[in-house]
Biopython code that builds the backbone (N, CA, C, O; Angstrom):
import numpy as np
from Bio.PDB.StructureBuilder import StructureBuilder

atoms = [
    (1, "UNK", "N", (72.685, -65.754, -64.920)),
    (1, "UNK", "CA", (71.808, -65.015, -64.036)),
    (1, "UNK", "C", (70.312, -65.337, -64.234)),
    (1, "UNK", "O", (69.470, -65.092, -63.371)),
    (2, "UNK", "N", (70.034, -65.903, -65.431)),
    (2, "UNK", "CA", (68.642, -66.215, -65.738)),
    (2, "UNK", "C", (68.156, -67.294, -64.741)),
    (2, "UNK", "O", (68.849, -68.280, -64.487)),
    (3, "UNK", "N", (66.994, -67.088, -64.206)),
    (3, "UNK", "CA", (66.378, -68.013, -63.270)),
    (3, "UNK", "C", (66.724, -67.735, -61.839)),
    (3, "UNK", "O", (66.290, -68.477, -60.957)),
    (4, "UNK", "N", (67.484, -66.702, -61.561)),
    (4, "UNK", "CA", (67.858, -66.352, -60.188)),
    (4, "UNK", "C", (67.317, -64.942, -59.865)),
    (4, "UNK", "O", (67.234, -64.081, -60.741)),
    (5, "UNK", "N", (66.962, -64.737, -58.625)),
    (5, "UNK", "CA", (66.476, -63.427, -58.225)),
    (5, "UNK", "C", (67.712, -62.525, -58.012)),
    (5, "UNK", "O", (68.839, -62.995, -57.856)),
    (6, "UNK", "N", (67.437, -61.202, -58.015)),
    (6, "UNK", "CA", (68.535, -60.259, -57.741)),
    (6, "UNK", "C", (69.066, -60.469, -56.355)),
    (6, "UNK", "O", (70.258, -60.274, -56.118)),
    (7, "UNK", "N", (68.218, -60.861, -55.424)),
    (7, "UNK", "CA", (68.641, -61.093, -54.041)),
    (7, "UNK", "C", (69.649, -62.249, -53.945)),
    (7, "UNK", "O", (70.557, -62.235, -53.113)),
    (8, "UNK", "N", (69.461, -63.258, -54.827)),
    (8, "UNK", "CA", (70.405, -64.353, -54.866)),
    (8, "UNK", "C", (71.748, -63.971, -55.514)),
    (8, "UNK", "O", (72.813, -64.413, -55.083)),
    (9, "UNK", "N", (71.664, -63.161, -56.530)),
    (9, "UNK", "CA", (72.872, -62.781, -57.323)),
    (9, "UNK", "C", (73.695, -61.754, -56.598)),
    (9, "UNK", "O", (74.919, -61.870, -56.538)),
    (10, "UNK", "N", (73.023, -60.707, -56.024)),
    (10, "UNK", "CA", (73.728, -59.613, -55.360)),
    (10, "UNK", "C", (73.184, -59.344, -53.957)),
    (10, "UNK", "O", (72.572, -58.304, -53.713)),
    (11, "UNK", "N", (73.408, -60.278, -53.043)),
    (11, "UNK", "CA", (72.894, -60.058, -51.675)),
    (11, "UNK", "C", (73.527, -58.882, -50.971)),
    (11, "UNK", "O", (72.965, -58.360, -50.007)),
    (12, "UNK", "N", (74.735, -58.438, -51.454)),
    (12, "UNK", "CA", (75.416, -57.339, -50.784)),
    (12, "UNK", "C", (74.779, -55.967, -51.022)),
    (12, "UNK", "O", (75.164, -54.994, -50.374)),
    (13, "UNK", "N", (73.798, -55.872, -51.953)),
    (13, "UNK", "CA", (73.170, -54.543, -52.231)),
    (13, "UNK", "C", (71.867, -54.356, -51.442)),
    (13, "UNK", "O", (71.114, -53.418, -51.704)),
    (14, "UNK", "N", (71.607, -55.222, -50.504)),
    (14, "UNK", "CA", (70.364, -55.197, -49.735)),
    (14, "UNK", "C", (70.051, -53.851, -49.081)),
    (14, "UNK", "O", (68.883, -53.480, -48.959)),
    (15, "UNK", "N", (71.069, -53.131, -48.667)),
    (15, "UNK", "CA", (70.843, -51.869, -47.952)),
    (15, "UNK", "C", (71.074, -50.655, -48.817)),
    (15, "UNK", "O", (71.283, -49.564, -48.285)),
    (16, "UNK", "N", (71.045, -50.800, -50.158)),
    (16, "UNK", "CA", (71.378, -49.692, -51.030)),
    (16, "UNK", "C", (70.179, -49.158, -51.827)),
    (16, "UNK", "O", (70.346, -48.255, -52.646)),
    (17, "UNK", "N", (68.965, -49.705, -51.600)),
    (17, "UNK", "CA", (67.761, -49.216, -52.280)),
    (17, "UNK", "C", (67.592, -49.777, -53.682)),
    (17, "UNK", "O", (66.673, -49.375, -54.396)),
    (18, "UNK", "N", (68.442, -50.680, -54.084)),
    (18, "UNK", "CA", (68.351, -51.229, -55.440)),
    (18, "UNK", "C", (67.143, -52.164, -55.546)),
    (18, "UNK", "O", (66.397, -52.086, -56.522)),
    (19, "UNK", "N", (66.938, -53.037, -54.570)),
    (19, "UNK", "CA", (65.792, -53.975, -54.611)),
    (19, "UNK", "C", (64.500, -53.140, -54.677)),
    (19, "UNK", "O", (63.567, -53.492, -55.399)),
    (20, "UNK", "N", (64.454, -52.051, -53.932)),
    (20, "UNK", "CA", (63.229, -51.243, -53.952)),
    (20, "UNK", "C", (62.980, -50.549, -55.301)),
    (20, "UNK", "O", (61.841, -50.435, -55.754)),
    (21, "UNK", "N", (64.064, -50.092, -55.924)),
    (21, "UNK", "CA", (63.930, -49.474, -57.289)),
    (21, "UNK", "C", (63.353, -50.528, -58.282)),
    (21, "UNK", "O", (62.416, -50.236, -59.026)),
    (22, "UNK", "N", (63.909, -51.708, -58.277)),
    (22, "UNK", "CA", (63.451, -52.739, -59.180)),
    (22, "UNK", "C", (62.045, -53.180, -58.830)),
    (22, "UNK", "O", (61.263, -53.501, -59.725)),
    (23, "UNK", "N", (61.702, -53.204, -57.552)),
    (23, "UNK", "CA", (60.306, -53.509, -57.126)),
    (23, "UNK", "C", (59.325, -52.492, -57.649)),
    (23, "UNK", "O", (58.210, -52.830, -58.047)),
    (24, "UNK", "N", (59.754, -51.222, -57.646)),
    (24, "UNK", "CA", (58.918, -50.144, -58.163)),
    (24, "UNK", "C", (58.656, -50.352, -59.678)),
    (24, "UNK", "O", (57.532, -50.171, -60.146)),
    (25, "UNK", "N", (59.683, -50.725, -60.416)),
    (25, "UNK", "CA", (59.540, -50.988, -61.845)),
    (25, "UNK", "C", (58.535, -52.129, -62.069)),
    (25, "UNK", "O", (57.669, -52.062, -62.943)),
    (26, "UNK", "N", (58.681, -53.148, -61.268)),
    (26, "UNK", "CA", (57.781, -54.313, -61.374)),
    (26, "UNK", "C", (56.358, -53.952, -61.035)),
    (26, "UNK", "O", (55.433, -54.436, -61.688)),
    (27, "UNK", "N", (56.148, -53.113, -60.030)),
    (27, "UNK", "CA", (54.800, -52.744, -59.586)),
    (27, "UNK", "C", (54.124, -51.750, -60.514)),
    (27, "UNK", "O", (52.937, -51.878, -60.815)),
    (28, "UNK", "N", (54.891, -50.751, -60.972)),
    (28, "UNK", "CA", (54.287, -49.678, -61.815)),
    (28, "UNK", "C", (54.342, -49.963, -63.284)),
    (28, "UNK", "O", (53.553, -49.388, -64.034)),
    (29, "UNK", "N", (55.228, -50.818, -63.744)),
    (29, "UNK", "CA", (55.401, -51.054, -65.162)),
    (29, "UNK", "C", (56.120, -49.950, -65.886)),
    (29, "UNK", "O", (56.177, -49.928, -67.115)),
    (30, "UNK", "N", (56.673, -49.026, -65.115)),
    (30, "UNK", "CA", (57.432, -47.905, -65.692)),
    (30, "UNK", "C", (58.935, -48.192, -65.620)),
    (30, "UNK", "O", (59.404, -48.641, -64.574)),
    (31, "UNK", "N", (59.707, -47.952, -66.681)),
    (31, "UNK", "CA", (61.130, -48.193, -66.606)),
    (31, "UNK", "C", (61.848, -47.200, -65.702)),
    (31, "UNK", "O", (61.337, -46.114, -65.429)),
    (32, "UNK", "N", (63.010, -47.569, -65.249)),
    (32, "UNK", "CA", (63.824, -46.660, -64.404)),
    (32, "UNK", "C", (65.184, -46.564, -65.065)),
    (32, "UNK", "O", (65.773, -47.572, -65.453)),
    (33, "UNK", "N", (65.679, -45.330, -65.190)),
    (33, "UNK", "CA", (66.986, -45.090, -65.768)),
    (33, "UNK", "C", (67.842, -44.307, -64.773)),
    (33, "UNK", "O", (67.339, -43.380, -64.139)),
    (34, "UNK", "N", (69.098, -44.647, -64.623)),
    (34, "UNK", "CA", (69.976, -43.898, -63.741)),
    (34, "UNK", "C", (71.301, -43.698, -64.438)),
    (34, "UNK", "O", (71.736, -44.531, -65.234)),
    (35, "UNK", "N", (71.931, -42.595, -64.131)),
    (35, "UNK", "CA", (73.273, -42.257, -64.604)),
    (35, "UNK", "C", (74.111, -42.029, -63.371)),
    (35, "UNK", "O", (73.692, -41.331, -62.446)),
    (36, "UNK", "N", (75.288, -42.611, -63.352)),
    (36, "UNK", "CA", (76.223, -42.455, -62.256)),
    (36, "UNK", "C", (75.601, -42.837, -60.880)),
    (36, "UNK", "O", (75.775, -42.140, -59.881)),
    (37, "UNK", "N", (74.894, -43.939, -60.885)),
    (37, "UNK", "CA", (74.311, -44.497, -59.654)),
    (37, "UNK", "C", (75.387, -45.201, -58.852)),
    (37, "UNK", "O", (76.010, -46.152, -59.324)),
    (38, "UNK", "N", (75.598, -44.727, -57.641)),
    (38, "UNK", "CA", (76.625, -45.307, -56.810)),
    (38, "UNK", "C", (76.110, -46.655, -56.222)),
    (38, "UNK", "O", (74.989, -46.744, -55.720)),
    (39, "UNK", "N", (76.954, -47.668, -56.305)),
    (39, "UNK", "CA", (76.615, -48.960, -55.736)),
    (39, "UNK", "C", (77.866, -49.651, -55.279)),
    (39, "UNK", "O", (78.943, -49.414, -55.826)),
    (40, "UNK", "N", (77.744, -50.525, -54.261)),
    (40, "UNK", "CA", (78.853, -51.256, -53.696)),
    (40, "UNK", "C", (78.612, -52.741, -53.947)),
    (40, "UNK", "O", (77.544, -53.260, -53.626)),
    (41, "UNK", "N", (79.596, -53.422, -54.518)),
    (41, "UNK", "CA", (79.514, -54.834, -54.813)),
    (41, "UNK", "C", (80.760, -55.519, -54.278)),
    (41, "UNK", "O", (81.778, -54.873, -54.027)),
    (42, "UNK", "N", (80.671, -56.817, -54.107)),
    (42, "UNK", "CA", (81.821, -57.592, -53.704)),
    (42, "UNK", "C", (82.627, -58.037, -54.900)),
    (42, "UNK", "O", (82.083, -58.600, -55.851)),
    (43, "UNK", "N", (83.919, -57.786, -54.857)),
    (43, "UNK", "CA", (84.858, -58.244, -55.887)),
    (43, "UNK", "C", (85.733, -59.256, -55.171)),
    (43, "UNK", "O", (86.721, -58.910, -54.523)),
    (44, "UNK", "N", (85.341, -60.520, -55.307)),
    (44, "UNK", "CA", (85.965, -61.542, -54.476)),
    (44, "UNK", "C", (85.435, -61.331, -53.057)),
    (44, "UNK", "O", (84.228, -61.392, -52.824)),
    (45, "UNK", "N", (86.327, -61.088, -52.129)),
    (45, "UNK", "CA", (85.917, -60.794, -50.774)),
    (45, "UNK", "C", (86.026, -59.318, -50.404)),
    (45, "UNK", "O", (85.710, -58.935, -49.277)),
    (46, "UNK", "N", (86.471, -58.493, -51.344)),
    (46, "UNK", "CA", (86.644, -57.081, -51.102)),
    (46, "UNK", "C", (85.494, -56.271, -51.679)),
    (46, "UNK", "O", (85.071, -56.509, -52.810)),
    (47, "UNK", "N", (84.987, -55.315, -50.909)),
    (47, "UNK", "CA", (83.916, -54.457, -51.370)),
    (47, "UNK", "C", (84.440, -53.429, -52.359)),
    (47, "UNK", "O", (85.475, -52.809, -52.115)),
    (48, "UNK", "N", (83.744, -53.242, -53.467)),
    (48, "UNK", "CA", (84.144, -52.272, -54.492)),
    (48, "UNK", "C", (83.001, -51.285, -54.683)),
    (48, "UNK", "O", (81.853, -51.684, -54.876)),
    (49, "UNK", "N", (83.318, -50.005, -54.628)),
    (49, "UNK", "CA", (82.319, -48.941, -54.903)),
    (49, "UNK", "C", (82.511, -48.485, -56.351)),
    (49, "UNK", "O", (83.632, -48.209, -56.779)),
    (50, "UNK", "N", (81.431, -48.411, -57.084)),
    (50, "UNK", "CA", (81.497, -47.968, -58.448)),
    (50, "UNK", "C", (80.255, -47.099, -58.785)),
    (50, "UNK", "O", (79.330, -46.947, -57.987)),
    (51, "UNK", "N", (80.295, -46.562, -59.973)),
    (51, "UNK", "CA", (79.173, -45.781, -60.491)),
    (51, "UNK", "C", (78.713, -46.398, -61.755)),
    (51, "UNK", "O", (79.506, -46.760, -62.624)),
    (52, "UNK", "N", (77.360, -46.522, -61.862)),
    (52, "UNK", "CA", (76.786, -47.290, -62.953)),
    (52, "UNK", "C", (75.680, -46.512, -63.650)),
    (52, "UNK", "O", (74.891, -45.809, -63.018)),
    (53, "UNK", "N", (75.645, -46.655, -64.958)),
    (53, "UNK", "CA", (74.528, -46.191, -65.742)),
    (53, "UNK", "C", (73.696, -47.435, -65.972)),
    (53, "UNK", "O", (74.231, -48.433, -66.456)),
    (54, "UNK", "N", (72.386, -47.423, -65.641)),
    (54, "UNK", "CA", (71.607, -48.591, -65.882)),
    (54, "UNK", "C", (70.145, -48.249, -66.235)),
    (54, "UNK", "O", (69.620, -47.174, -65.945)),
    (55, "UNK", "N", (69.554, -49.226, -66.866)),
    (55, "UNK", "CA", (68.117, -49.145, -67.231)),
    (55, "UNK", "C", (67.487, -50.399, -66.697)),
    (55, "UNK", "O", (68.002, -51.496, -66.915)),
    (56, "UNK", "N", (66.375, -50.258, -65.997)),
    (56, "UNK", "CA", (65.572, -51.394, -65.578)),
    (56, "UNK", "C", (64.250, -51.260, -66.359)),
    (56, "UNK", "O", (63.440, -50.367, -66.112)),
    (57, "UNK", "N", (64.075, -52.173, -67.292)),
    (57, "UNK", "CA", (62.959, -52.156, -68.231)),
    (57, "UNK", "C", (61.975, -53.314, -67.921)),
    (57, "UNK", "O", (62.362, -54.483, -67.920)),
    (58, "UNK", "N", (60.709, -52.967, -67.662)),
    (58, "UNK", "CA", (59.761, -54.033, -67.432)),
    (58, "UNK", "C", (59.469, -54.852, -68.707)),
    (58, "UNK", "O", (59.423, -54.304, -69.808)),
    (59, "UNK", "N", (59.278, -56.142, -68.542)),
    (59, "UNK", "CA", (58.877, -57.018, -69.650)),
    (59, "UNK", "C", (57.439, -57.420, -69.356)),
    (59, "UNK", "O", (57.114, -57.908, -68.274)),
    (60, "UNK", "N", (56.596, -57.201, -70.342)),
    (60, "UNK", "CA", (55.133, -57.428, -70.112)),
    (60, "UNK", "C", (54.611, -58.545, -71.011)),
    (60, "UNK", "O", (55.122, -58.785, -72.105)),
    (61, "UNK", "N", (53.598, -59.203, -70.522)),
    (61, "UNK", "CA", (52.948, -60.243, -71.300)),
    (61, "UNK", "C", (51.930, -59.622, -72.254)),
    (61, "UNK", "O", (51.848, -58.396, -72.327)),
    (62, "UNK", "N", (51.167, -60.406, -72.974)),
    (62, "UNK", "CA", (50.193, -59.906, -73.936)),
    (62, "UNK", "C", (49.071, -59.094, -73.318)),
    (62, "UNK", "O", (48.455, -58.258, -73.981)),
    (63, "UNK", "N", (48.808, -59.350, -72.028)),
    (63, "UNK", "CA", (47.776, -58.613, -71.295)),
    (63, "UNK", "C", (48.299, -57.333, -70.702)),
    (63, "UNK", "O", (47.539, -56.571, -70.104)),
    (64, "UNK", "N", (49.601, -57.077, -70.858)),
    (64, "UNK", "CA", (50.193, -55.865, -70.306)),
    (64, "UNK", "C", (50.685, -55.990, -68.883)),
    (64, "UNK", "O", (51.060, -54.988, -68.274)),
    (65, "UNK", "N", (50.693, -57.182, -68.340)),
    (65, "UNK", "CA", (51.168, -57.401, -66.967)),
    (65, "UNK", "C", (52.684, -57.605, -66.991)),
    (65, "UNK", "O", (53.226, -58.259, -67.882)),
    (66, "UNK", "N", (53.354, -57.028, -65.988)),
    (66, "UNK", "CA", (54.786, -57.173, -65.890)),
    (66, "UNK", "C", (55.095, -58.607, -65.401)),
    (66, "UNK", "O", (54.560, -59.067, -64.392)),
    (67, "UNK", "N", (55.968, -59.288, -66.147)),
    (67, "UNK", "CA", (56.334, -60.627, -65.798)),
    (67, "UNK", "C", (57.800, -60.730, -65.354)),
    (67, "UNK", "O", (58.167, -61.632, -64.601)),
    (68, "UNK", "N", (58.621, -59.804, -65.826)),
    (68, "UNK", "CA", (60.070, -59.826, -65.515)),
    (68, "UNK", "C", (60.588, -58.378, -65.681)),
    (68, "UNK", "O", (59.890, -57.461, -66.114)),
    (69, "UNK", "N", (61.858, -58.262, -65.304)),
    (69, "UNK", "CA", (62.540, -56.975, -65.529)),
    (69, "UNK", "C", (63.874, -57.283, -66.165)),
    (69, "UNK", "O", (64.624, -58.148, -65.712)),
    (70, "UNK", "N", (64.158, -56.533, -67.256)),
    (70, "UNK", "CA", (65.457, -56.657, -67.891)),
    (70, "UNK", "C", (66.315, -55.501, -67.405)),
    (70, "UNK", "O", (65.884, -54.348, -67.439)),
    (71, "UNK", "N", (67.525, -55.802, -66.954)),
    (71, "UNK", "CA", (68.419, -54.791, -66.431)),
    (71, "UNK", "C", (69.692, -54.721, -67.262)),
    (71, "UNK", "O", (70.375, -55.729, -67.448)),
    (72, "UNK", "N", (70.003, -53.553, -67.750)),
    (72, "UNK", "CA", (71.287, -53.336, -68.445)),
    (72, "UNK", "C", (72.086, -52.348, -67.630)),
    (72, "UNK", "O", (71.588, -51.275, -67.291)),
    (73, "UNK", "N", (73.319, -52.693, -67.311)),
    (73, "UNK", "CA", (74.154, -51.775, -66.504)),
    (73, "UNK", "C", (75.543, -51.656, -67.152)),
    (73, "UNK", "O", (76.101, -52.610, -67.696)),
    (74, "UNK", "N", (76.054, -50.446, -67.060)),
    (74, "UNK", "CA", (77.398, -50.152, -67.584)),
    (74, "UNK", "C", (78.180, -49.460, -66.487)),
    (74, "UNK", "O", (77.715, -48.467, -65.927)),
    (75, "UNK", "N", (79.337, -49.958, -66.177)),
    (75, "UNK", "CA", (80.223, -49.323, -65.174)),
    (75, "UNK", "C", (80.823, -48.045, -65.796)),
    (75, "UNK", "O", (81.548, -48.100, -66.789)),
    (76, "UNK", "N", (80.504, -46.922, -65.194)),
    (76, "UNK", "CA", (81.006, -45.609, -65.708)),
    (76, "UNK", "C", (81.942, -44.993, -64.687)),
    (76, "UNK", "O", (82.166, -43.783, -64.704)),
    (77, "UNK", "N", (82.486, -45.796, -63.808)),
    (77, "UNK", "CA", (83.377, -45.293, -62.735)),
    (77, "UNK", "C", (84.590, -44.644, -63.343)),
    (77, "UNK", "O", (85.459, -44.159, -62.618)),
]
sb = StructureBuilder()
sb.init_structure("model")
sb.init_model(0)
sb.init_chain("A")
sb.init_seg("    ")
for serial, (resi, resn, name, xyz) in enumerate(atoms, 1):
    if name == "N":
        sb.init_residue(resn, " ", resi, " ")
    sb.init_atom(name, np.array(xyz, "f"), 0.0, 1.0, " ", f" {name:<3s}", serial, name[0])
structure = sb.get_structure()
């Protein structure tokens, strides 16, 4: 996944508000945590709905500017 945008990796989440959440983390520099966040992903060609606990943590450079976001997700369905 390194070197790819979230839009490239998970295009099917475009209408679920996930891109916007991660954009907010990038813009504000504040982490976002969710428990039992509902999301739909493709499993092969079939859509799968699940619930996820995840943290989106900003990664900052020496000047304190956000350069990346680290995302950890656990399926708690």
